[in-house]
C-alpha positions in Angstrom: 80.9 48.5 137.1 82.6 51.9 136.9 81.0 55.4 135.4 82.5 58.8 134.9 80.9 61.7 133.0 82.0 63.1 129.7 82.0 66.6 128.1 82.9 67.0 124.5 82.9 70.3 122.8 81.6 70.1 119.1 80.7 73.3 116.8 81.1 75.1 120.1 78.2 73.0 121.9 78.7 71.1 124.6 77.7 67.7 124.1 77.2 65.6 127.7 77.6 61.9 127.8 78.9 59.2 130.4 81.0 55.9 129.8 80.2 52.7 131.4 83.4 50.2 132.1 82.9 46.8 133.2 84.2 45.8 136.6 88.1 46.0 136.9 88.1 42.1 137.6 87.2 42.1 133.5 90.1 42.5 131.1 90.7 45.8 129.1 90.3 47.0 126.1 86.5 45.8 126.1 84.3 45.6 123.0 82.4 49.0 123.1 78.9 50.0 122.2 77.9 53.5 121.6 74.3 54.3 122.1 72.4 56.7 120.3 68.8 57.8 121.8 65.9 58.9 119.1 64.4 62.4 118.7 62.5 63.1 122.0 58.6 63.1 121.7 57.9 65.5 124.4 56.0 63.1 126.6 56.6 63.9 130.6 58.9 61.4 131.4 57.9 58.1 133.2 59.3 58.0 137.1 59.5 54.3 136.9 61.7 54.4 133.6 65.5 54.1 134.1 66.1 55.7 130.5 69.1 55.4 128.9 71.2 54.6 131.6 69.4 51.5 132.8 70.0 50.1 129.1 73.9 50.9 129.5 74.4 49.1 132.9 72.4 46.3 131.2 74.8 46.1 128.1 77.8 46.6 130.6 77.1 43.9 132.6 77.7 41.7 129.8 81.2 43.1 129.3 80.8 45.8 127.1 82.3 49.2 127.5 79.1 51.6 126.9 79.0 55.3 126.1 75.8 57.3 126.2 75.1 60.7 125.3 72.6 63.5 124.3 72.6 65.0 120.9 72.4 68.8 120.5 68.9 70.1 121.6 68.7 67.2 124.0 69.0 66.9 127.7 71.7 68.4 129.2 73.6 69.0 126.0 73.6 72.8 124.3 72.5 73.6 121.1 69.2 73.0 119.2 68.1 70.0 117.4 69.7 69.4 114.1 70.4 66.0 112.0 73.4 67.2 110.3 74.5 68.7 113.8 73.6 65.0 115.1 76.0 63.6 112.7 78.9 66.0 114.2 77.9 64.7 117.7 78.3 61.6 116.7 82.0 61.5 115.2 83.0 63.6 118.0 81.8 60.6 120.2 83.6 58.0 117.8 86.8 60.1 118.1 86.7 60.2 121.8 86.0 56.4 122.1 89.1 55.9 119.6 91.2 57.7 122.1 90.2 55.8 125.3 92.6 53.0 126.3 89.8 50.8 127.7 88.3 50.8 124.4 88.6 47.7 121.6 88.8 50.1 118.6 88.4 46.7 116.6 85.1 46.1 118.3 83.2 49.3 118.6 79.6 49.4 117.4 76.8 51.8 117.3 73.1 51.1 118.9 70.6 53.6 117.6 67.2 54.0 117.9 64.7 55.8 115.6 66.3 59.2 114.6 69.4 58.0 116.4 69.4 54.5 114.4 69.2 57.1 111.3 72.4 59.0 112.4 73.9 55.9 113.3 73.7 54.3 109.4 74.5 57.6 108.2 77.8 57.6 110.1 78.9 54.3 110.1 78.1 54.2 106.0 81.1 56.8 105.8 83.2 55.7 109.2 84.9 52.3 108.7 86.0 52.5 112.0 82.5 51.1 112.9 82.5 47.7 113.3 78.8 46.8 113.6 75.5 48.7 113.9 72.3 47.7 115.4 69.3 50.3 114.2 66.3 49.6 116.4 63.0 50.9 115.0 64.8 52.8 111.8 63.0 55.1 109.7 63.9 54.4 106.1 63.5 58.1 105.3 62.4 61.3 106.5 60.1 63.6 104.3 58.6 66.6 105.9 57.1 68.5 103.2 56.7 71.5 105.5 59.1 71.8 108.0 57.5 74.5 109.9 55.2 72.6 112.2 58.1 70.4 113.2 60.3 73.3 114.0 57.3 75.1 116.2 56.7 71.2 117.8 60.2 71.3 118.7 60.4 75.0 120.0 57.5 73.9 122.1 59.0 70.9 123.8 62.6 72.9 124.4 64.7 70.8 121.6 65.0 74.3 119.8 66.0 76.9 122.2 67.3 79.9 120.4 64.4 82.3 118.8 66.7 82.7 115.8 67.1 78.9 114.8 67.2 77.8 112.0 68.2 80.4 110.1 66.8 78.8 107.2 64.0 76.4 107.8 64.8 74.7 104.3 68.2 74.1 104.9 67.6 72.6 108.2 64.8 70.3 106.4 67.5 69.0 104.0 69.6 67.8 106.7 66.7 65.4 107.5 66.4 64.2 103.9 70.4 63.8 103.6 70.5 61.4 106.4 67.9 59.4 105.2 68.8 55.9 105.8 67.6 54.0 102.5 70.4 55.8 100.6 72.9 54.9 102.9 72.6 51.9 104.2 74.0 49.9 101.5 77.1 51.4 102.6 77.7 49.4 106.0 78.5 46.2 104.2 80.4 44.0 104.9 80.1 44.7 108.7 77.6 43.1 110.5 74.0 45.1 110.5 70.9 44.3 112.8 67.5 45.9 112.2 65.0 45.7 114.9 61.7 46.5 114.4 58.2 46.0 116.3 54.8 44.9 114.3 53.0 47.5 116.4 55.3 50.5 115.6 52.9 53.2 115.4 55.4 55.7 114.3 57.6 54.0 111.9 55.7 51.6 109.9 56.9 48.1 109.3 57.4 48.5 106.0 60.2 51.1 106.0 62.3 48.0 108.0 61.6 46.1 105.1 62.9 48.8 102.7 66.3 48.8 104.7 66.6 45.3 104.5 66.2 45.1 100.7 68.4 48.0 100.1 71.3 46.9 102.7 74.0 44.2 101.5 75.5 41.5 102.9 75.5 40.7 106.7 72.6 42.1 107.4 69.6 40.7 109.6 66.3 41.9 110.4 64.2 40.8 113.4 60.5 41.4 113.7 59.5 41.6 117.7 55.6 40.7 117.9 53.7 42.7 119.6 56.4 45.7 120.1 55.8 49.1 119.6 58.3 52.0 118.7 59.8 52.1 121.9 62.1 49.1 121.6 64.3 50.5 124.6 61.8 49.5 127.0 61.0 46.0 125.5 62.8 43.4 127.4 62.6 40.8 124.3 63.8 43.4 121.9 66.9 44.3 124.4 67.6 40.4 124.8 68.1 40.2 121.2 70.2 43.0 120.8 72.4 41.9 123.7 72.4 38.5 122.2 73.7 39.6 119.2 76.4 41.8 120.8 77.6 38.7 122.3 77.7 36.7 119.1 79.8 39.0 117.2 82.1 40.1 120.2 84.5 37.4 119.8 85.3 38.1 116.1 
């Protein structure tokens, strides 16, 4: 496969990413997957974990172009973690992919995890350029009654980097509430939607997956992965389900 690093400028913030393209022997344009990571936990990285690049390589090996990137406040991207800002980052990623000749814009899917899944649902509900959505370990809603402890936690793990951010804790918290997937998920239909959740998820309770499935309209599917926890990216069975599902609609 072929890769190249990408830097997008969004609201004066650098958003860093990488595009993966199948071997030149395969024919472009390719069905494309844009991967949206979750909210960082702050735990030390596992040296044996290949992270999202490993997932991108796995999906790309099946004939898909894959784009991974760091939302603002994470990784090598600039800025501070902010849910409404994350929606702007994803919109910029979609715009970038739509400008690539290697991308089949009629087959562009979002693959989101946890907070990234929530942002994927929000953006896809309003952007008809998205062909399909896979939401892994997706919360139904965010409901932080007091945002200050969360802000301090994000500051301590380096996802809030500026001492004067946010200018208003209440407005920052409203961003989380605004993108709550349970209020937006019905806007994805009739496009395909796959919800994947582990029945051992101790971060986002499985009941939230059932709420989302009930609220979604036609063309939706819910798969519960027995024994899986919140980190579905690291679960081989869950990712096999995701890839098989992607391959099943690739030719549509």
